[in-house]
N, C-alpha and C positions, 0 to 999 in steps of 0.2 A: 328608655331603652333602646338601642340602636334599629332594632326589626322597627321600630314606629318612625323611623326617618326611610326616607323612601328617596333614593337617589335617581331620579329620572334621567337626567343626560348626563351626558361624560366626554365635553371634547375637548381634545389638545387640534391648534390649529398652526402649522408653523411655516412660515416663507422664509427660506432662503436667498437672496440675491446678492450674487458675489461674494460669497463666503460670509456673509454678515447675516445672523439667522435673530427673527423676531418670531416670539412665541405665545400664544393668548389659549389660557386652559379655562375654560367653561365647565362651571356644574351646578348644574340645578336640582334640590331636593326639595322635597314634601314633606311632612312635619303629619302622619295620619292620626296621631292618637289625637284624647282628649283633654289631652294637658301640654303644656310649654315643654318645650325640647330643647335640649344643647344640638345643635348640629354642627358638625365638624368639618372644615377644609384643610388638606392639608397635600402638598404637593413637594414634590423633591424636582428641584431643580440643580443647572450644575454649578459648582464652583465659581468656575470663572463669570459667569452670566451674573448682569446689574437686572434687579425687579426695577422694573420702570413704571407702574400703575397694577393697584389692585382696589375691586371695587365689591359693593355688597348692594342687591337689589333686592329689597324686604317690602313684600306689600304694596308697592308702584313707589317706595321712596328709594333714591338711590345715595348709597353711602359713598363717597371716594376718598380716597387715600391724598394725600400730600409730603414731598419730598423738604427735610430740611437740614436744616444744619445740626450736628447732632444732638450739640449742649442745648441747640435753643428747642429741639423736639424733648430733649428730657426734661425744660421745665415746662413744656406746655400739659406733658403728659404728668409731672410733678404735681404742677397745680389742678389737672382734671379730676387726678383720680386721689380716691383715700389712699391713704398709706399705708402700705402690707400690700397692693397690689402689685404683683408682677407681668410682666410682658416681655417675655421671648417670643417673638414668633418665629424665628427662626433657630435650627439649630441643625448639627451637623449629624446625617447620616450616611456612613458609609464611604465608599471612594467618591472622591470627587463629587459628591454631592451634599449639598446642602438640604432641610428641609423647611418650609414655609409654611406655617399653621396658625390656623386662628378657627374660634370657634365663637356663635352667637345663639343666643334664646332665640325660639321662634313659637308663635305664637301657633293654638290646635289648627289644623289644617289649613296651615299659609304655605306658602314657599318661599325659599332663599336661592337666589340665583350669584355665583362668588366668579370675579373674573380678574386672574391673574397675568400680567404683562410680563415677559424678560426680556433680555434682548445679549447676545454676546457673539463676538467675533471668531469664528472657527479656526481653533491653529491646525495645523498640516504636522500629522506624523507619522513619520513611517508608511511614508507617500500615499494617505490619505485624512481629509477629513472628516469626522464623529458629530453626528447630533442624537445625544443623548437624552429621552423620555422617558422620565419616571410614571410608571401609572399604576397606579393601588388603590381600588375604588372600595377594597375589603367586601363589598358584596357587589350583585348581579345587573348591571344597569340596564332598563330597559332602551337607549340609547345611546351607545359607544362610540364613538369614532376617531379615529388620529388621522389628521390630512398632512400631508408634507409637501407642500411641492419647493424646488430649487431650481433657480434661475442662474447660469451660469455663459455669462458672451461668449467664452473662448471653446466651446464645448464641453459635455460631459465625456469622461473616460470611460467610468462606470460606478454603478451604485450596485450597495451589497445590503440587505437589511436582517437584521437578527435580534434577538431578544433572552433575556433570561428565562422567558416565561412564555418564550414561543415554543409549543409540542408540534408532534408530528401531522394534531388533528388540528392547531393553529395555521401551519403553515403556507398551506393552501388559500386563506383568506386576505395574507398579506398581498394586496395589489401595486403590481409596479411597473410603469409606463415610463421607456426612458427614449425622446428623440432628443435631437442633436444639441440642441442648448438646453432643454426642460427634462426635468425628471418628476412623475409626482409617486408618491407614497400611499396609499389608504388601506385603512382596516381599522373594520366596522361588523366584529362579530354578533348574530343575533344572541340574546339571551340561553337558549338553550346549547348555543356554539359555545357561552362564557363558561358554562357548569363544568366541575370537574367529572361529574359523572351523572346520568341520563336525569337519576332521582335525588341528586344532588342539590344545597343551596348554598354551596360555596364556588366560588369562581378560580379560574385558571389564570383571571388577567390578572398577575401582579409581579411583578417586577419594572426592570428597561426594557425599552426599543432603543436599539442601536444601528444610526442609518448611517453607513462609510460610501463614500464616494472620492473621487478626483475629476482633476481636470485635464485639461488638454495644455499644459506647460508649453508657454514661448520663448523655446531653449536660445532667443539672443537676450533682449533686453526683459524680457515681462513682458507683464500683462496691464496695460492703466487702462482708466475709467476716468469719465471727470461727469459730473450732475452738477447744476448750480451753483457752482461756484468753485466745489471744493473736487478733488482726485483723490484714485487710490491709484499705489503701484504694487502690484505684487510680482514676486521673482522668486522664480525655481526653477534653476538651469539642472535640472537633475543628472543629464546627460554629459557632463565632464568628468574627467578622467579623476583618479581617488588621490586625494596627497596622502605621502605617508606622514605619519604622527609618532609623535614619544608621547608612552603614557604612563603615570605609577597609579598604582591601585595602595588607596592607603585604607586598609582595614583595622577598627578597632577589633581588641579579643579581651577586652575588660571582661572580669567577671559576668556583666548582666550579659553578657551574648553566646552563655552557655545551654548546651541543649541546642533546641531546633531551630535557633535564628542563625548559630555557627556552620550548624552541618547544611541548611540554605547558603548561606554563604560561601561556602567552600563547592557545593552543589554550582550553585551559579558561575562562579569563577573558573571550575573545569571546562564549561561552556563557552565562556569569554573569551578565555586564552584560546582553544581552539579556534576563535575565529577572529584571531589575529591574526593580518594582513604580513607578509612575509617581510613589506619592508620598513614594517609599524615596528620602533623602540620599545621598551617594554620595562616596568621595575617592579616592585612587590613589597610593600613597607606595612609593617604590622604595629601594631603599638597597645599597652596600657599602661603603665605607669614607667615601663621603660620600652625602649624603641629594638623593632629588630628587621631586617632585610634579607631577602633570598639571596640579592647579592647589593654591594652597595653601590653599583653602578647602572646602567641601562643595557639592556641585551637587548642584541635583533632578534623577532619574534620565527625565528628558524623552528623547522621542527623538534632539533634535538632541545635547543633551550627551551620549546616550549613546556617539552616531555617532562625537562628536570624539575622545570617554574611548578609542575603538578603534583609531582613529588611533596615539593616547599607548601602547596598549600594542603596535601592530607595532612600536615603535621600539625597544621595549626588549633591552640587550644585557648578557650578563654581564660582568663586568668584573674588580673587584679583590674586597678583603678581606671580612670581615663584622660589622658593625657592630649588630649586633640593639637593643641598647643605644638607641643612638639614632633608629634606627629606629622602636620603638616609643613613642620619648619623642614622638617627633616626629607622630603619628599622636594620640595620649592629646591634645597641646595643641591639635591640629585641633577634633578632637569638643569639648573643653571651651568653647572660645573660639566655636563655636557654638551653647552651650545657649542658647535664648531660646523665645520663645513659640512662635515660627512653626517652630517645630522638632521631630521628633518626640522624646520623653521615651526611648523604647528605642536604645541607642544599644552597637554591634558594633566591634572588630577583628576581622581574618581574617590572621590571620601565615602565611604561607609562608616555609619556610628549611629548607635542605638540609645546614648547617652546623653548626659552634659556633663563641661570638665571638671572631672572632681581629684584632679592632681598634675601636680605641675603648674602653670598661669591659672589661675580661675575667675581673673576677671576676664570677663570677655570683650570690652571696649580695647581692653591690652591684645587681646588673640585676634582680634579684627585688626588693628593697629599692624601688630607685628607681621602677620600674613599678608595684609595689603603691600607693605613698607618690601617684604622677602621678594614678592612675586613683581611687583612692578611693572604692571601692566603686559608681561613679556608671557603669559600662558593663560588657561583659564581654569577654574575651580570649579569641578561639580560634583555637591552633595545629597547625598543619599540619607536620608533620617528613616530609622528602622523603627517602628512603632510609636506608644503615644508616650515615652515617657524622656524619648529626647526635646532637646531643647531646640526648637525646627526653626525660631524667630533666627538663632546662632546661625543656621546652617545656612536661610533664607540672605541674610545678610555679606555674609561670607562670600556666597557663589555671584549675587549681585553686583559685590565691588570687584569680583575680579571676573568678570564678562560670561560667567555658567549662571548655572539655573541649579535649584536646591528641587527633591520631590521627597514625597514621605513614602513608604514603603511599608506595606499593613501587614501588620503577623499574620501571616494566612497560609495554609498549605501552599500556596502561587508564589509563596516571597521569592520565589527563586528565578520562576517566572516573570517576576515583574522587577528583580533586578536585572535580569537580561535583556526584557526588552528596554529598560531605560540605557543599555550599553548601545544596545543597538540603533538609538538614536544617534550619537555621538558617535558612534564606529566608525563614521564616512566623512570625515572630515574636504569637500571640494574645492573651496574656498578661503583663505586667508585675509582679514581687513578688508572688507567687501563698503566701498564707499558709494552712494548712490546721490545723484547731483543735480541740479536742474538751475543750468545757468541763466545767466540775466535776472531779472527782478521778476521774473513771470510769477514765483509760489512764494508763501507767509506761512508763520504758524504749521512747518513742518514738523514732522512726530520724528522719532528717532531714524537719521540716515545712514549713519555708523556703524557696523555692527564686525565685531571682529573675527566670527568668522559664519561658514555656512553649510548646514550638512545635509549631504543625500537624505531627501523623504522630507526634510523638512522647507519651509517657505518663508522669505523675509515681504512684509507690508509698511510699505510706507505711508503717511495719508499726510494731507497738506489742504490750505486753500491758494485759488489762484487769486492773482492779483487784478485781475479784468475779468469781468463775468463773462464775454462774449469769445473768451479764449477757444479757439479749437484746435489748437496744438502745439506744446510746445516742447523744450530739447530738452532730452534726457540723457546721462553718462552713467554708465555705470563702470565702474574701477575694481578689482580687486589684484593681489596678486596672479600676477601671470592671465586678466582679463581685461579686456576692456572694449566698451560697446558706445556709440553714441547712435541716437534715433530720435526724428521727432514724428512724433505718430499720435492716437488718439481714439477714444473709441466711447460715444453717446449711448447712456443708457438712462431709464427716467427713476422719478421717486426721490425720497431726501435721507436715501439710508448711508450714503456715503457722509454726509454732514455727519450722522450719528455715531457712524463707521469711525469719523475721524476725531467725533468725542470720544466715542471709547478707549481707541488707542490711546490717544493724549496723557487721558486719565490714570491708566494702566501703569504706563509708563513714567508719569510724574510722581505716581504712590510708589515703583522701583527707586524712580531719581532720589525719594527723600533719604534710602538708606548712602546715600554716598555722600551727600551735602553736608557744608558748614552749616552752624544752626541757624545763621538767618538766611543761607538760601533755602534750608528746609521751609522755614516762615514760607517763604514766597514759593515753595511750588507747592506745599499746602495749602495757600491762598488760591494757587491759577487751578488746584484741584479739583476746592470745593466749589468755586466758581462755575467749574464746568461741569459739575455733578449736580449741582442747581440747577444750571440752565435747559442741561437736556434729563431731566429730574431720574437722573441715575442713585440707585442706593446701594453706594458705595462705602469703603472703610469711613467715610468721611459725614456723612449723611446719615438721617434713619427715614423711613418711612411714618406717618404718622398715622393709625388707620382708627377714627372714631367711629362705635359701635351703638345699635339703639341696647336699652338695657330695659329691661320690663319694669322701670319705677321712671319717673318723669327725664331722669340723669341718664346721657348717653355716654356710654363708657371711652376713655381713650387708650389705643393700646402702640406698641411702637415694635416697628420693625429693622433691625441691624443687620446690616454685611460681615457675612463668617472672616475673619480672621484665619489662618493656619496657625496664630501662635496662642495656643490652648494656656498658655503657663502668665497670659498677660495682666490677669488677674492677682496683685500679688498680695499676699496679709503676712503680717509677719508670724514664726512660729510661732504656735502655742504646745506649752509646755504644761503638768499637770501629775500628780498623785491623787489618787481615790479608789478607794476601796478598800481591798486585799491587798496590802501597798502594789495596789497596780500604779507604774510609772508611764503615762502615754505624753511621746514625745511625738506632736503632729508636724508634720513640712511642709506646709502648701507650695512652696517651693518646687516640690519635686511630687507635692499631690499623692503625698504619701504618710504612713505615721512607723513610728518604733514603740514597743511595751516589752518591757518587763516586770517581775514580781523583786520583791527582798523580800527574803522570807529570814527571821530573825525572833532572838527570845523579846518577850514584853518587855516595859521599861529601857528597852537601847533608845539611844539620844542617835540619830543621823543628822550630818550635817547637809543639808538641800541646795542652799546659796551663800555662797561667800565671794562677795565683790570689794575687795578693799579701797581702788577707788569711791567708788558711793558709799561706802561704807556698810553694805547692805548685807544682814546674816539670819538664813533662815536654818532652826532645826527643827526636826519633828521625832516627838516620841511615841513608838510603837504600844498600841493595847492585845489582848489577846481578847478568844471570845471566854465568857463568864467561866465555861468549863467545857471539855470539848465534847460532840459528838462520836458515842461510842464508834472505835473501827474507822473516825477520819483523823487528817493531820491538824492539827491547831491553824487556826486564821486568824492573820493578825492585821489590826489597820492600824493610822495615824490615831492618836486620841489626844495629842495635847500641840501645837507651833509656838515657836519661839523667834519672833521677828524683832532685827535690833537696826536701827536708823542711826548710826553714829552721829552725822553731821548735826540733826534735828536733835541727840540725847533721847531718843526715843524707844521704849522695849515695851513691846505687846507679848503679852502669855494670851492665847487662846487656845479651852479646853472644851469639851464637850457639855461643859455646865455652865463655865463664865469665861470670862473677856476681861482682864487687867492689864490695865496702861498706864505706864509709869514713864512721865516728862521730865528730866532733872532734876529729881525728886521727887515731885507731888504725886500723890498716886488716883486712880480710880479705876472702880469697878461697875461693869454691865453686864446684863443678862441678856441671854439666847430670848427676847421676849418672841412674837411670833415670828420673827422674823428665819428663815432660817438660813439667811446669806451674811457675808462680812466683808465687806470693798476695804481696798486698804488705803496710805492714807493720801491727803491732798499734797499735790506737786509734789509728787512720789513718784517711785515706781508702783504700779498697783496690781494688786494678786487679791483673789477671792477665796474666801473660805467657805465651804458649804458643811454645814451641820446635817447628817442624817439620823434622824430619830427614830426609835426601833423599840417597840410594844416592850414595855418595862418588864413585864409579869413573861418577857421570852424565855425559856429555859436556860440557851446557851448566849445568842449574840448580845450587843450591849452599841450604846450610839458611836460614832465614828465621825471623821471628818475629812473632808476634801479639800485639795488645794490645790489652786490655778494661778499663773502666770497672766497677767492680761495683757505687758507691754513690754515682753522680754529682748528687745530691740535697743531700751534703753538702759541697758545694763553694760560695763564697760567690755574691752577683749579678753579683760583677766578675768572672767565671772566664773567660776568654778562649783565643783559639789557634784552631789549624785544630780540632778536638774540642771543644776548652774553651765554644767558644762554643753550643756547641748544648746543654751539660749542663740547660739548665731549660726544654730543649723550642722548638719553632719553630714559628712560623703561617704554614701555607701553604694554599691551595687546589688543586685537582686539574680540569681539564674533564673530558668526555668522553672517551674513546680515540678518536685515528685509527689510519690505517695509518700506519706508519714507514718510513724508507728500506729497516731490517731486514724483511724479509719477516714472519719470524718471532715479530716483539718489535714491539708496539703502544705510538703516543706518547700525551702530551696537553701541553695546555698548562698550568703552573705558575703562582701569582699567589705570590711568597715574597718580603719583603722590599723590596717595592717594585719588586718584578721579574715580566716577563712572558717563562719560558722555556720551551724545550720539551724536556719529558723522555721516558724512553723506560722504560717497565716492564719490569721484569728481575728476578733474583734475584743474591744474594752467599751465602756461606758462612759460618756462625757456628759456629766449631771448639769452643764452651766444654764442653759438653755432650759430645760426639765428635772426639773431639782429632786421628782420624785422618779418618774423610770428612766432618766439618762438617755443617752442618743447614741445607737452605736456608730465607733468608729474603726470602719477595717485598719489591721495594723499586722507587723512582721515581729513576732515576739521571739526575744532571745532570751533562752534557756537561760538556767545555773544562774540568777542572779545576775543577770546583765553581763554577765564576764566575756570579756570581748571588745562588748558595746562602751561597758564604759573603763575608762582612765584606771589600770589599778585594777585593785578587789574592790569588794563592797566594805570588806569590815575596813578601809581605811577612811569611809568617812564617820564613822565612831567618833562619837565626841564626849565631853566629858559631865555637861550639862547644857541646860536648854536654850543657854545664851551662850557658851562657850564656843571656840573656836579651833577649840586641842581637847 
């Protein structure tokens, strides 16, 4: 029990020097029980951070981690661990956070000390840097403290502290001192102060602490610092006059945006339109599988035009499928035809979508190529992905290839504020085509030094190495449209953090650059990023941290921590298609992380075609059986009781019933019984099917034995494959709206847009018996009513055939 584990102390120590944050979290716990206990250590850290170290001190023995190349770590893990153990030490948790968690078995009356270290370069957004510290001790802690020290050589402008858990009682406990270049934040509530009430044992400390600050930014060349042969250059001239811009908003109005998402999008657009600068030019494009625009050209953001545009926004309703390709190309076209002297130089597109391409061009690499060729470096593309069904990696790549950035918008009550916040970041461009130059041969290994634009409230950061260790001045030039400045200056501070800042920034940029490279460049870029990740001990998407922890036996256990990427759909598995139970058809779509299901009700004895694929010569038919007799007052339950499988290429016919299995091959026949086996796998060197026999008690008054049918490798069929199941073997595109109350009080309904139809579907679940033949595994799915009408091509009776091996 958790009560037996006493967390004695918890300390977060965060040191920031010139925006580079180094955070160490230390937790000490004691097992007060008389038996061994599992002790859990969980830490929330920012997604942008890289873990650099983790260790455990148990009874005087220290267990340290190592950072290794991903594949090498995987091999070490597999050789150290008996199969079946999984080790996901890092998982997504809430906005912009991920959770590192590890558990270890601790002997009675023993102590353990966990120490986790991570680093990140704080990014300036909307005029400030933010330090985010997640604290969720889950119990009262004897010694609890958070210590943050900030050092900024150019002087600190302000420091604000708040937290999701900071109540009026806790607020006075946050101690903050700010002098010219240093800030110190200290928070250490006593046991009593942590309690939710004086007699309670629950803790108030549960959430995130945010520290926002800004520095004094020199308005000319920026701020340059050198340490041990490395330099960093910060550039944030916020006082420049605003540049007018052309902006086209491209809004997804497909079916899945229906309801709350569409309402929040309209709300955000109303605010954003009000904030347009009068010298800006703007356009509005909406897309589902057709494109509509408020006006086919850009309009100046005059009060009259903004009012008219708002009227248009009020009429945007969600409808059909998603054609991202067409929507973006229309916007690019709108911006390129408007290029003239009277229009601003600065152009951008802001795309908002909640889905993945389901109409028009659906080949992702083709969409990327089309958009990049059309934009051709002349504008920036910013992509907002709404919710978790979105193809985030597509948006991320589109943005990176076109000088923009992608963000996820979380489905929540504040989604409209999230959208406005993002717009505010790019609302005020101050410079275009910014170049930071370091003439002569003073500098090598420079991070990115050309930036398409600089927005008010953000910051440009460049780091590099100096040829001469002793250099104390070097020349710097900054140029941009309408801005030039050259200066020789430097400021010294001490420590090794600028070298680590340079490595952090270089790795982040190399990882981003991979999206734009040719295959051979991609290999080099990956190798460079991997080399730096290993050299500086960063857990990045290319490396894993191997943690060895003691077990109660003599064997130590090996675990692996990986860096999360935003792309949650990277784990691709081919779609699984099955029919089992009261003809329950399940179409699992791992690509969409979802499933569809429907029933077919028809009289016993009917034979349906499930799969027909002329190019591979494979046919699967199934015959329906019913209950022995109907339970009074109930409807007849039907099941599949016989399958006929034909493989014309091998001349094989297979008849599988609940009693026996008959095989005939070119005139030869063989008969098998279901011995103790309850599953039958398909033919060698061919597509694999799995058939499961469900045995019912012989004396059951109503039910009888029935069969389940699963396709294991549907991707091997040709594109012509059809049938009740076969038509789904290569996936199906659909969109689903928000949920609303349905007829059944326990289940919710939604609108589905699929194959040109709008259907009312119900959120439910079916059982998949592949892993657990007896109990099955629940698969959540969208249930399509009326025998799959609207999802199936045609109607279900079109699939009736005249014999078990017939196709008509």
